C-alpha positions as CSV (number, residue, x, y, z in Angstrom):
1,M,-7.0,-4.2,5.8
2,N,-9.7,-4.3,8.5
3,K,-7.2,-5.7,11.0
4,I,-4.7,-2.9,10.1
5,L,-7.4,-0.3,10.7
6,E,-8.3,-1.9,14.0
7,L,-4.7,-1.8,15.1
8,V,-4.4,1.9,14.1
9,K,-7.4,2.7,16.2
10,K,-6.1,0.7,19.2
11,Y,-2.6,2.0,19.0
12,P,-2.7,5.5,17.4
13,A,0.6,6.7,18.7
14,L,2.5,3.5,17.6
15,S,0.8,3.9,14.2
16,I,2.0,7.4,13.8
17,V,5.6,6.5,14.8
18,L,5.7,3.5,12.5
19,G,4.0,5.6,9.7
20,F,6.8,8.2,9.8
21,Q,9.5,5.4,9.9
22,L,7.9,3.6,7.0
23,F,7.7,6.8,5.0
24,R,11.5,7.3,5.6
25,F,12.3,3.8,4.7
26,I,10.4,4.0,1.4
27,L,12.3,7.1,0.5
28,L,15.7,5.5,1.1
29,P,16.1,4.1,-2.4
30,F,15.3,7.5,-4.0
31,M,17.9,9.3,-2.0
32,G,21.2,9.9,-3.9
33,L,24.6,10.0,-2.3
34,M,25.3,13.1,-0.1
35,P,29.0,14.2,0.1
36,Q,28.8,13.5,3.8
37,D,27.8,9.9,3.1
38,A,30.8,9.5,0.8
39,Y,33.2,11.2,3.2
40,Y,32.3,9.1,6.2
41,H,32.3,6.0,4.0
42,F,35.8,7.0,3.1
43,Y,36.5,6.9,6.9
44,G,35.5,3.3,6.9
45,E,37.6,2.4,3.9
46,N,40.7,4.0,5.4
47,F,40.7,2.7,8.9
48,S,42.2,4.9,11.6
49,W,41.8,5.1,15.4
50,C,40.5,8.6,14.9
51,Y,40.2,11.1,12.0
52,F,41.3,14.7,11.6
53,D,37.8,16.3,11.9
54,H,35.9,13.7,14.0
55,P,36.3,10.3,15.8
56,G,35.5,7.3,13.6
57,M,32.4,5.6,14.8
58,I,30.2,6.6,11.9
59,G,32.9,5.3,9.5
60,Y,33.2,2.0,11.4
61,L,29.4,1.4,11.2
62,L,29.3,2.2,7.5
63,R,32.2,-0.2,6.9
64,I,30.4,-3.0,8.8
65,F,27.2,-2.5,6.8
66,T,28.9,-2.2,3.4
67,L,31.1,-5.3,4.0
68,T,27.9,-7.2,5.0
69,F,25.5,-6.0,2.4
70,G,27.6,-4.4,-0.3
71,K,28.9,-1.0,-1.3
72,T,25.8,0.8,-2.5
73,V,24.2,4.1,-1.8
74,F,21.1,2.3,-0.4
75,V,23.3,0.4,2.1
76,V,24.9,3.6,3.3
77,K,21.4,5.1,3.8
78,L,20.2,1.9,5.5
79,T,23.0,2.2,8.0
80,D,21.7,5.6,9.1
81,F,18.1,4.5,9.1
82,V,18.8,1.4,11.3
83,I,21.0,3.3,13.8
84,T,18.4,6.1,14.1
85,S,15.6,3.5,14.5
86,L,17.7,2.1,17.5
87,T,17.9,5.6,18.8
88,L,14.1,5.8,18.8
89,L,13.8,2.5,20.6
90,S,16.3,3.7,23.2
91,F,14.4,6.9,23.6
92,Y,11.2,5.0,24.3
93,K,13.0,3.1,27.1
94,L,14.3,6.3,28.5
95,A,11.0,8.2,28.3
96,E,9.3,5.3,29.9
97,C,11.3,6.1,33.1
98,F,9.7,9.5,33.4
99,L,6.3,9.5,31.8
100,S,2.9,7.9,32.1
101,K,1.6,5.8,29.2
102,E,-0.3,8.7,27.8
103,K,2.6,11.1,28.0
104,L,4.9,8.4,26.7
105,N,2.8,8.2,23.6
106,I,3.1,12.0,23.2
107,A,6.9,11.8,23.5
108,M,7.2,9.2,20.8
109,I,4.9,11.1,18.5
110,L,6.9,14.3,19.1
111,I,10.3,12.8,18.4
112,A,9.2,10.6,15.4
113,S,7.5,13.6,13.7
114,T,10.6,15.8,13.9
115,F,12.7,16.6,10.8
116,F,15.9,16.0,12.7
117,I,15.1,12.3,12.8
118,S,14.6,12.3,9.1
119,I,18.0,14.0,8.5
120,L,19.7,11.4,10.8
121,S,17.8,8.6,8.8
122,F,19.0,9.9,5.4
123,N,22.4,11.4,5.9
124,S,25.6,9.9,7.3
125,T,27.1,12.1,10.0
126,P,28.8,11.5,13.4
127,D,25.5,12.6,15.0
128,V,23.9,9.3,13.9
129,P,25.8,7.1,16.4
130,L,26.2,10.0,18.8
131,L,22.4,10.3,19.3
132,L,22.2,6.5,19.9
133,F,24.9,6.4,22.5
134,W,23.9,9.7,24.1
135,T,20.4,8.3,24.7
136,L,21.8,5.0,26.0
137,S,24.1,6.9,28.3
138,V,21.3,8.9,29.9
139,L,19.2,5.8,30.2
140,F,21.9,3.8,32.1
141,L,22.7,6.8,34.2
142,Y,19.1,7.1,35.2
143,R,19.0,3.4,36.2
144,A,22.3,3.7,38.1
145,I,21.2,6.8,40.1
146,F,17.5,6.4,40.6
147,E,17.1,2.6,40.6
148,N,20.5,1.9,42.3
149,K,21.5,-0.6,39.7
150,K,25.3,-1.0,40.0
151,A,25.8,-2.7,36.6
152,S,24.2,0.3,35.0
153,W,27.2,2.4,36.0
154,I,29.3,0.1,33.9
155,Y,26.9,0.3,30.9
156,A,26.8,4.1,31.3
157,G,30.6,4.3,31.1
158,L,30.7,2.1,28.0
159,A,27.9,4.2,26.3
160,M,29.6,7.5,27.3
161,G,32.9,6.3,25.9
162,L,31.2,5.2,22.6
163,A,29.4,8.5,22.4
164,F,32.8,10.3,22.6
165,D,34.1,7.9,19.9
166,S,31.3,9.2,17.8
167,K,31.6,13.0,18.3
168,Y,33.4,15.3,20.8
169,T,30.1,16.8,21.8
170,A,29.7,13.8,24.1
171,L,32.0,15.5,26.5
172,L,28.8,17.2,27.7
173,L,27.5,13.9,29.1
174,P,29.8,13.7,32.1
175,I,29.5,17.5,32.5
176,G,25.7,17.1,32.7
177,L,26.1,14.2,35.1
178,I,28.4,16.1,37.5
179,L,26.1,19.2,37.3
180,F,23.1,17.1,38.3
181,L,24.9,15.6,41.3
182,L,26.2,18.9,42.4
183,F,22.7,20.6,42.4
184,S,20.8,17.6,43.7
185,P,20.9,17.3,47.5
186,N,19.5,13.8,47.5
187,Y,22.2,12.4,45.3
188,R,25.2,14.7,46.0
189,K,26.8,11.9,48.0
190,L,27.3,10.0,44.7
191,L,30.0,12.4,43.8
192,I,32.4,10.4,46.0
193,S,30.9,7.1,45.0
194,P,33.4,4.5,43.7
195,W,30.8,3.5,41.2
196,L,30.8,7.0,39.6
197,I,34.6,7.0,39.5
198,F,34.6,3.5,38.0
199,S,32.0,4.5,35.4
200,L,34.0,7.6,34.3
201,C,37.2,5.5,34.2
202,I,35.5,3.0,31.8
203,A,34.3,6.0,29.7
204,V,37.9,7.3,29.5
205,F,39.2,3.9,28.7
206,M,36.7,3.5,25.8
207,T,38.0,6.8,24.3
208,Y,41.7,5.6,24.3
209,P,41.8,5.2,20.5
210,V,40.9,8.9,20.0
211,W,43.5,10.0,22.5
212,Y,46.1,7.7,21.0
213,W,45.6,9.0,17.4
214,N,45.7,12.6,18.6
215,Y,48.9,11.9,20.6
216,E,50.5,10.4,17.5
217,N,49.4,13.3,15.3
218,E,50.2,16.3,17.6
219,F,46.6,16.5,18.9
220,A,45.5,17.7,15.4
221,S,41.9,16.7,15.8
222,F,41.5,18.2,19.3
223,L,43.1,21.5,18.1
224,F,41.0,21.6,15.0
225,Q,37.8,21.3,17.1
226,S,38.8,23.6,19.9
227,S,41.5,26.2,19.3
228,E,40.4,27.1,15.7
229,R,36.8,27.5,16.7
230,A,37.7,29.4,19.9
231,S,39.8,31.8,17.8
232,N,36.8,32.5,15.5
233,M,34.6,33.1,18.5
234,S,37.1,35.5,20.1
235,E,36.1,38.3,17.6
236,L,32.9,38.9,19.7
237,K,31.1,40.6,16.8
238,F,27.3,40.4,16.7
239,K,26.4,38.6,13.5
240,P,22.6,38.8,12.9
241,K,22.8,36.4,9.9
242,N,24.3,33.7,12.0
243,F,21.8,34.2,14.8
244,F,18.7,34.1,12.6
245,G,20.2,31.4,10.5
246,A,20.7,29.2,13.5
247,L,17.1,29.9,14.7
248,G,15.8,29.0,11.3
249,H,17.7,25.7,11.3
250,Q,16.3,24.8,14.7
251,L,12.7,25.7,13.6
252,L,13.2,23.3,10.7
253,L,14.7,20.4,12.7
254,L,12.2,20.5,15.5
255,L,9.4,22.3,13.7
256,P,8.0,25.5,15.3
257,I,5.7,24.0,17.9
258,L,8.4,21.8,19.5
259,F,11.1,24.5,19.3
260,S,8.8,27.0,20.9
261,A,8.1,24.6,23.7
262,F,11.8,24.2,24.3
263,L,12.2,28.0,24.6
264,I,9.3,28.3,26.9
265,F,10.4,25.7,29.5
266,T,14.0,26.8,29.2
267,F,13.0,30.3,30.1
268,K,10.6,29.0,32.9
269,Y,13.2,26.9,34.7
270,T,16.1,29.3,34.3
271,K,14.0,32.2,35.5
272,R,12.8,30.2,38.5
273,F,16.4,29.3,39.4
274,F,17.9,32.8,39.1
275,T,15.0,34.7,40.7
276,K,13.7,32.3,43.3
277,F,16.8,30.0,43.6
278,K,14.3,27.2,43.3
279,L,15.2,23.9,41.7
280,P,12.7,21.5,40.0
281,S,12.2,17.9,41.2
282,C,15.1,15.5,41.0
283,K,13.9,13.8,37.8
284,I,13.2,17.1,36.0
285,L,16.6,18.3,37.2
286,F,18.2,15.2,35.8
287,L,16.6,15.8,32.4
288,L,17.6,19.4,32.4
289,A,21.2,18.6,33.2
290,F,21.5,16.9,29.8
291,F,19.5,19.6,28.1
292,I,20.5,23.1,29.3
293,P,24.3,22.9,28.8
294,T,23.9,21.7,25.2
295,F,20.8,23.6,24.1
296,L,21.3,26.9,25.9
297,G,25.1,26.7,25.6
298,F,25.2,26.4,21.9
299,L,22.2,28.7,21.3
300,S,23.9,31.5,23.3
301,L,26.9,31.3,20.8
302,T,24.7,32.0,17.8
303,P,24.9,35.8,17.9
304,I,28.7,35.7,17.5
305,Y,29.5,32.3,15.8
306,W,28.0,30.1,13.1
307,V,26.5,27.2,15.2
308,K,25.9,24.3,12.9
309,L,22.3,22.9,12.8
310,N,23.3,19.5,14.3
311,W,25.2,20.8,17.4
312,L,22.1,21.1,19.5
313,M,20.7,17.7,18.6
314,P,21.8,15.8,21.7
315,S,19.7,18.2,23.9
316,Y,16.6,17.2,22.0
317,I,16.5,13.8,23.7
318,T,15.7,15.0,27.2
319,G,14.1,18.2,25.9
320,I,11.3,16.3,24.2
321,I,10.7,14.3,27.4
322,I,10.3,17.5,29.4
323,T,8.0,19.0,26.7
324,S,5.8,15.9,26.8
325,I,5.0,16.5,30.4
326,F,3.1,19.8,29.8
327,I,2.2,20.0,26.1
328,S,-1.4,19.6,25.3
329,E,-2.8,17.1,22.8
330,K,-4.1,20.0,20.6
331,W,-0.5,21.2,20.0
332,V,0.8,17.6,19.5
333,N,-1.8,17.2,16.7
334,R,-0.7,20.5,15.1
335,Q,2.9,19.3,15.3
336,V,2.0,16.1,13.5
337,I,0.0,18.0,10.8
338,F,2.8,20.5,10.3
339,S,5.3,17.6,10.1
340,I,3.3,15.7,7.5
341,V,3.2,18.8,5.3
342,I,7.0,19.4,5.6
343,H,7.8,15.7,4.9
344,L,5.5,15.6,1.8
345,L,7.3,18.7,0.5
346,V,10.6,17.0,1.2
347,C,9.4,13.9,-0.7
348,V,8.5,16.0,-3.7
349,E,11.9,17.6,-3.6
350,I,13.7,14.3,-3.4
351,L,11.7,12.7,-6.2
352,F,11.5,15.7,-8.6
353,Y,14.2,18.1,-7.4
354,V,11.8,21.0,-7.8
355,V,14.2,23.5,-6.2
356,P,17.8,23.0,-7.3
357,I,20.3,23.4,-4.4
358,K,23.0,25.9,-5.1
359,S,25.6,24.0,-3.1
360,D,27.6,20.9,-3.1
361,D,25.4,19.7,-0.2
362,T,23.1,17.9,-2.6
363,W,22.3,14.3,-3.5
364,V,22.1,15.0,-7.2
365,G,24.7,14.7,-9.8
366,W,27.6,12.9,-8.2
367,K,27.3,9.5,-10.1
368,E,26.8,11.3,-13.4
369,L,29.9,13.4,-12.7
370,A,32.0,10.3,-12.0
371,N,30.8,8.7,-15.3
372,E,31.8,11.9,-17.2
373,I,35.2,12.1,-15.6
374,E,35.9,8.5,-16.5
375,L,35.0,9.3,-20.2
376,I,37.5,12.2,-20.1
377,Q,40.1,10.0,-18.6
378,Q,39.7,7.6,-21.6
379,E,40.4,10.6,-23.9
380,H,43.4,11.5,-21.7
381,P,45.0,8.2,-20.6
382,N,47.3,7.8,-17.6
383,T,45.9,10.8,-15.7
384,F,45.0,11.1,-12.1
385,V,42.0,13.1,-10.8
386,F,41.9,15.8,-8.1
387,A,39.3,18.3,-6.9
388,D,39.7,21.6,-5.0
389,D,37.3,21.6,-2.0
390,G,37.5,20.5,1.6
391,Y,36.3,17.0,0.9
392,K,33.0,16.9,-1.0
393,T,33.8,16.4,-4.6
394,T,36.8,14.2,-3.8
395,A,34.7,12.0,-1.5
396,A,31.9,11.6,-3.9
397,L,34.1,10.7,-6.8
398,N,36.1,8.2,-4.7
399,F,32.8,6.5,-3.8
400,Y,31.9,5.9,-7.5
401,M,35.3,5.6,-9.2
402,E,37.8,2.7,-9.1
403,D,40.9,4.9,-9.3
404,K,41.9,7.0,-6.4
405,V,40.8,10.6,-6.5
406,F,42.9,13.2,-4.7
407,A,42.0,16.2,-2.7
408,R,43.3,19.8,-2.6
409,N,46.4,18.8,-0.7
410,I,47.7,17.9,-4.2
411,I,48.3,21.7,-4.5
412,G,49.5,22.3,-1.0
413,L,46.2,23.2,0.7
414,H,44.9,21.5,3.8
415,A,42.3,18.8,3.0
416,L,41.0,17.5,6.4
417,H,41.8,13.8,6.9
418,Y,43.1,13.5,3.3
419,N,46.2,15.1,4.7
420,Y,46.7,12.0,7.0
421,L,46.6,9.2,4.4
422,G,50.4,9.1,4.0
423,D,50.3,9.8,0.3
424,D,53.6,10.4,-1.3
425,F,52.8,12.9,-4.1
426,K,56.3,12.6,-5.5
427,T,55.2,9.4,-7.2
428,L,52.9,11.5,-9.3
429,N,55.6,13.8,-10.6
430,G,55.5,14.1,-14.4
431,K,51.9,12.8,-14.6
432,N,49.0,14.6,-16.2
433,A,45.8,15.3,-14.2
434,I,42.2,16.1,-14.5
435,F,41.2,18.9,-12.2
436,V,37.5,19.2,-11.3
437,D,36.0,22.3,-9.7
438,S,32.3,22.7,-8.8
439,D,30.4,25.8,-10.0
440,K,28.1,26.0,-6.9
441,R,26.0,28.9,-8.2
442,F,25.7,27.7,-11.8
443,K,24.2,30.5,-13.9
444,N,25.3,29.5,-17.4
445,D,27.0,26.8,-19.5
446,D,30.1,28.9,-20.3
447,K,33.6,28.0,-19.5
448,R,35.2,29.7,-16.6
449,G,37.9,31.3,-18.6
450,H,40.6,30.9,-15.9
451,I,41.9,28.4,-13.4
452,F,42.3,28.6,-9.6
453,P,45.6,30.5,-9.3
454,L,47.2,28.0,-6.8
455,V,46.9,25.2,-9.4
456,N,49.2,26.7,-12.0
457,P,52.5,26.5,-10.1
458,Y,52.1,22.7,-9.8
459,F,51.8,22.0,-13.5
460,E,53.6,23.1,-16.7
461,R,50.3,23.9,-18.5
462,C,46.6,23.8,-17.7
463,T,43.9,23.7,-20.4
464,E,40.2,24.3,-19.7
465,L,37.9,21.6,-21.2
466,E,34.2,21.9,-21.8
467,P,32.3,22.0,-18.5
468,I,30.3,19.1,-17.3
469,I,26.6,19.9,-17.1
470,I,24.3,17.6,-15.1
471,S,20.6,17.4,-15.9
472,K,17.7,16.0,-14.0
473,N,14.2,15.6,-15.3
474,G,15.1,17.6,-18.4
475,R,16.6,20.5,-16.5
476,K,20.2,21.5,-16.1
477,V,20.9,21.5,-12.3
478,R,24.7,21.3,-11.8
479,K,27.9,22.4,-13.4
480,F,31.5,21.4,-13.0
481,W,34.6,23.1,-14.5
482,V,37.2,20.7,-15.8
483,Y,40.8,21.2,-16.7
484,F,43.5,19.1,-18.3
485,C,46.8,19.7,-16.4
486,E,50.1,18.5,-17.7
487,N,53.3,17.4,-16.0
488,Y,52.6,17.5,-12.2
489,K,55.4,18.8,-9.9
490,A,54.9,17.8,-6.2
491,K,57.2,20.7,-5.2
492,P,56.5,23.8,-7.4
């Protein structure tokens, strides 16, 4: 114990970083399955070069881990934790290029104490591998540009390609690179460098699987992520709820001190540029090139569009390094204290579920639901199961149940990548089904009294069964409506 205390005194920053990571690791076994975990695990179990809503990197990683260590919720969470820990290590190597030892310690404390690192460590999303490959991309680009290491152009190309294979947001990496070279007089000549072109060609080559799948499927994924969102933005209506909701999410992910620091230096550098036409030093400009387009770009959309909480995450990497340059130790200490309080509250919520979440985005109840559905199937033999939502209930049940669970495309609605599995629903003609529908707001134990109207045309008769009520720690926390549907018709 004395040796541990001596090490803590000698390396306080390292102790804080390891303390946060140890806390997250200890919580892993207590975290239940999130629907996102189940859905991206489904990616891995149904291999494809790309998927309707995202590229497949998170699915591939989950598949590798579950094949190696077994299909359990803990292994799924362990995948996220390990990849995010590698992101922290990569961040350390990147921050080391810009900061003194004292400032480097501050940067590591700031990033380790954020709530967004906790989310990435607990919940499977495409952002988990994206943040790793984004950080590696920026690191190798730094070495290629500032240290003139030719091989780093190759590694940067590989990393940028793998980042795009994780999430389309990675397109902002080459955009940031080009912007930096355009605005940097000292390095503008690299725009015509064969090494830059070679690096970008490698990146494009690494993204070939994504392009191939989109070509084979009428560019469905690209259209979903671009044209659909663009059409929603075209309304140009100010939506205060979206704006303040996005700000609230960012305050939670970064915590108020760090988020405020981001706003301060963003205002400072943009004001200096537009009023005095003055650019910062080359290294700060480099960091800003991978921060401003993502952070300010997405933040500027919040008044008219619902910007998801994870879209800004890649900007945090270089944003935290910039913050570390000018933030005082006093504010860093306050950030850590605030973070400890937030993480302890989260710990209480995970262990005791003090505040039930009125949404399907919860880690509670999915295994119990699967067990109850299997009991209902025993009472109604030779039935298939389907759920009516985008992916959540279907994905969670598929994780826990042996028989395949179908999505809302059973009744003619689009169901994200479930539409691209090649299922022939005619083989289900004449079969009976169990239909599951989540009561997200859960106010009582009563039956619903009716069924989703689009279900009826696909069956001869639908009978509502007793709802499934999920309890935790003696409290009723979730409710699912259940229906027995007879004689399925693939074409009503």
